[in-house]
N, C-alpha and C positions, 0 to 999 in steps of 0.2 A: 899745539892742537890736541895732544893726547888728553888734556884735562877737560876738554869740552863735555864729555858724557856726564861729568860730575857737576856741571854748573847749575843745572836745574835744582838738584838737591841742595847745593850751596845756597841758592837764593831763598828757598824755603827755610833753611836753617837760619839764615840772616834775619828773616822776618820774625821768626819765633824768638831769636836772641834779642831783637830790638824792641819787642813788645813792652810797653810801659803801662801797667794797669794799676789801679788803686782800689783797694777794698773800701767801699764807702759805708757799708752797713751789713751786719749779719745778726741773725736771731736764732735762739734755741727755743723751739716751740714744743709744748706738750698739748696735744689736742685729743679730745675724746669724742667718739662717734655719738650722734652724727655731727659732722662739721663740714664747712665749706669756706675757703679763704680766697679772696680776690687779691691778686698781686697787681698793682697798678703799673701802667707803662712808664718807663723811665728812659729818656733818650740816652743814646751812647752808652749803654750798659749791657751786661750779661747777668741774668739771675741764675743761681744754682740752688738745687734742693737735694738733700740727702736724708732719707729716712733711716734712723738708726735702730728703730724698733717699730713693729706694726707695718701697715701698708697704707699707701695713698694713691691717688690718681691725679695725673697732670693733664689739664684740659686747656688746649689753645683754640682760638676761634677757627672754625671751619676745619677741624681735625678731630679724629677719634681720640678719646681719652687714653692715656698710657699708664699702665699700672707700674708703680715703683715699689720695690721691696727693700728690706734692710741691706745697706751696702751699695744700692744703685745710686748713680749720680746723674742728675738731669741738668742740662744747661738750656737756657732759653735766651738766645742772642737777640740782637736787633732792638733791645729795649721794649719788647712786646709785653702787653698785659696778658695775664693768664690766670687760671684758677688751680688751686690744690683742693682735692675733694676726698672725703672718706669713702665714697663710692661714686660711680658714674652718675647716679641719680640724685646725689646730694645737692642741696641748695635751699634757699638762695644763698649766695656767697656774701660774707662779711668782708669789707675792705680791710686788709690787714693793718695798714698804717693808721686806721682810725680806732682800732681796738685798744683797750687798756693794756699796757705792757709795763714791765719793770725794767727801766733803763739803767744798766750798770755803767754805761758811758754814752756819749753821743753816737757812738758807732756800734753799740752792742746792746741787745735787749733779750729778755726772756718773756715768753708768752704762754699763758694757759687759756684754753678756749674749748668750747664744746659742751657736750652733755655729760652723761655718766656711763657711756659705753666703753668699748675697747680703746686702749690708749695707743697713739702713734707719736713717737718722738721724731722731730725733724730738725735738721740744721739747714738754714736758708741764708743766702747771702746775695749781695749785689756788688759786682765788680765793674767799675767804670773805667773808661779809657779815653785818653786824649791823643795818643800817638797816631800819626797818619797811617802807618803800616797796620796798626791794630784796627783802624776804621775799615780799611780795605779788606782785611782778613775776616772781620766780623760780618761784613756784607756778603762774603762767600759762604758762610756757614748755613746749614739748613735751619728751618724754623725751630727745631728742637734737636737736641743731641743727648742720647741716653747711653751711659756707660753701664753695661751689665745686662742689657736686654738682648744681646746677640748681635745688635747692629754695629757695635764697636767692642773690641776685645778689652775687657777690664784687666789691665796689666797689674802686675804685682806692685809697681810703684804707686799707682792710683789707689789701690786698696790700702797700702801702707799709709798714704797721706790721709785717707778718710779715717782710718783708725786713730791717727795722731790728732786730727781735728776733733773727733768725737771725744777723745780723752781730755783735751784741753777745755772743752766747753762743758763736759759733764762734771768735772772736778775743778771748781773755781780756785785759782791759785795765782800767786804773784806773777805778772807778766803773761798770763794765759791769753788775754785779749790780743796782745801784740803777736804772739806766736800763731794764734788762730788766723789773724789777718794775713800773715805771710803765707800760711798754709793754703788759704783761699786762693791767693794768686797762683801758687804752685799748682793747685788742683785744676784750675781753669786751663792753664797752659798744658798740663799733662793730658787733659781730655781732648783739647784741640789737636795736640800732637798725635794722639792715638787715632783721631778721626782722619787726619791728613794721611796717616800711614795706611789706613784700612778702607776708608770710604771715599777718599778724594784722589784716586789714583789716575788722575789725568783723563777722565772719561769724557771731557768736553762739556760737562754740566756745571762746573764750578766757576765759570766766568773768569774773574780776575785771577784766581788760582791757576786755571788752565793757561791763561796768558802768561803768567809768571813762569810756568814750567815749559812753555814753548821755547825752543832753543833760540829762535830769531827774535820773536816779539819780546821774550823775557830779557834779552840783552838791552833792548831799547828802554823797557820799563826800569831796569836796574840803572841805566845811565841817567834817566830823569830823576830817580830817587837819590842817586849819589851827588848830583849837581843840579838841583832844581833851578838855580839862578843863571845857568848858562843860556846863551842865545840860541835855544833850540828852534829849529825849523823842521818842517816835514821832510825836506830833503836830507837834513843832517841826521835825523832819527832813522830814516830809511837806510842811510849809509851804515849806521851802527848795526842795524839788523841785517846788513848785506842783502838787501832786497831793493827792487825797483820801487819808486815812490808810490805808484798806483797799487802794486801788490801788497806793499807794506800797509798802506792806509786801509785797504779792504780787509786784510787779515786782522789787523789790530782792532778795527771797529767791530768785526765779527766776533772776536773773542772777548773783548772788554765791554762792548756795548756802547762805546762812545769813541769819537775821533781821537787820534794821538794828541792834538793840541788842546782839545777839551779836557782830556785826562791830565795833561801837564798843568793846565790852569787850576783844575780842582786839587791836584796834589800840592801845588804851591799854596793854595788857600788853606788846606789842611795843615801844612807845615806852619803857616803863619798863625793859624788859630791855636795850635799847640804851643808855639813859642810865646804868643801873647798871653795865654792862660797862665804861664809861669810867672808873669807879672814883672819881668825884669828886662824886657825887650821892647823897643819903641817901633812905631810904624815907620819912622825914617830909616832905622837900621834895616828893617825887613825889606823895605823897598829896594835898597841896593843889593841885598843878599839874594833876593828872588827875581832879579832881572827887570825891575821896573825903573823907568827913567826918572821918575819923581815920586815923592811921597803922595802927591795928589792922585797920580795915576794908580798907585797901589791902593790908596784909600777907596777910590771908586770901584776898582776890581773886587776888593775884599767885601765891601758893602753889598755889591751886586750879587756876589756868589753866596754869601752867608746870611744876608739880611740883618747883619749887625755891623756897627762901626768898629774899627780896630781899638779905639779908646774904650768902648763899652766892654769888649771882651777882656782887655787888659785889666780894667777896674774890677770886673767880676772875678777874674783869676786871683787878683790880690786879696779880694774879700774871702774867697773860699780857702 
């Protein structure tokens, strides 16, 4: 029982340790005032932006623009579309993926855009994720997260990573793209870890994160994560949480925003989608592993929950 006070921290550490992200694209941009760039929405992704010289403004729908200065790091979770601007009044925005760019590889480009005014250099990237824990964690993040504006402490590790990335992209060299891709993953995890330490201190506003850190509800969530294919019932999960059935159900729903069984089903489907995307797992295998009595039952549940068939997700994963 003496280890119980450390369990909530252990759960968060396990989530961060298990995150599997993939840098899908990044760009080194040189833009001259006046300029305005539209970043399109991309599902299941995080965008990040780092000005290495000059300044820019990050604008999200229904929010005041945020000024970014050299060394600041901005994350935009939830795959939301947004704009980068030379000033809050700049516009109209040019959609960045439709602008002429110099592609050094399918995952890396350089971009020059704008007029003849002051220059801003930017490193921008998109990090996608398939991992079920990553999906839950991303959903708990705010609409934007800025390291360096006082809302999150810019740790020495983040600053060092930014310097390394800027160096790799400013001096093209053998293996630089691979190094920059790895640094992008590290950068995102560092920023999320910093936010967890300073801005998500269990104040009840972070939804899934608050539930994970709750001593009783967190035990039940962890049990579902560890063995999603078990024959879980509401009574069984309440016993794991050492609560009565009614109290457990009410507290779980209040923190997570859905019932325990609905969460279990969604978690199973996210696990299935991640496994199918890897391209080497069949629906028949997943049906048994995730507690379904037949492949047909799993197929129906997966299609109802995701809007796609297991076969189409598996084929798409192989292609990508």
